[in-house]
N, C-alpha and C positions, 0 to 999 in steps of 0.2 A: 831544187826544182829540176836540177838537170839531172835526176834520176828517177823522176815520175814516170811511170807507163801508164798509158791510157787502154781502156779495153779496145777502142777501134785499132791501135796499132798491135795489139794483142790477136786481135782476129786476121789482120795481116799478114801476122808472122805466121799463123795457123795454117793459110794457104800453102806454105812451103812446108811444114814438119809437123809431126805429133808429140814430138820431144824439143824441150829446151832446155839449154844450160845458162844459168845466169850468175853474175859474178859482180856483185855490189861491194862498196866500201865496207870496212870492217867497222866504222865508228857507229854510233847510234842511229844517225840519219839513216845510215846504209843499211842496216839491220832491219830499221821500221821499214824501209823503200823495198828490202828485199821481202819481208812478210806482206805488204800490199800487191808488190810483183806477183808472188805464190798465188794469191788469193785470185787477182785477176786473170792469170794465165791459165790455172785450173778452171777456173770458170767459164773459159771459151775450147776447154777440153784437152790441154798439154799435160802431158807428164813432164814434171819441172826437177831439173836438179839444179844445187846450189853448189858451187865452188867458194871454198873459204880463202882468203889469202892471209897468208901469215908472213912474219917478218918485214910488212911493208904495210904502209897505210891504204892503198890503192892498187888498181893494176898497173896504172903508168909508173909508179914507184918501184914496185915489184919487178917490170922488166929493165929499167933503168938500173937498178941493181944487180941483179940476177941475169937479166938475157931473155929474149924472146923463146929461147928453146927450154929454157928452165918453167917461164909460162907453161909451154905447150906440155911439159911434163907434168906439172901441177893439175893442169885440167885433165889429163888423161889419168892420175893416180888418183884423182879426188871424183872422178866420175865413176871409175871402179869400183872406189871405196863406199861411195854412196849411192850405189846404183838400187841398192834392193833396201834402202833406208827410207822412212817415211821424212818428208819434206817438214814435219814440226819439228821430228827428231833434231833435223839437222839445224834447224834455227836455235833451238837450244845448245848445241853443241858450239855454233857460233858464238853465242853469248858467253859463254865458259873460257874463251880465248883470253 
């Protein structure tokens, strides 16, 4: 339930940007939540980018293991790498990890 994005929340976020980066857990629930979030966010007009965490189960564990600076680098590098890809392609890549 903690990862459930509501359309009203997406509309509130849309006031501030046309692009959004999401980073959910890499387990099955996180992947399902990512797919739902993409649908909701694209539905209100966002361009959605997905950051995939490797070598950790979630953002918190990644930061504890590797530090905040490394997490920032992950976001920067993945954002560049995924910038031109379709979101559905990203989802299939996440599932293959």
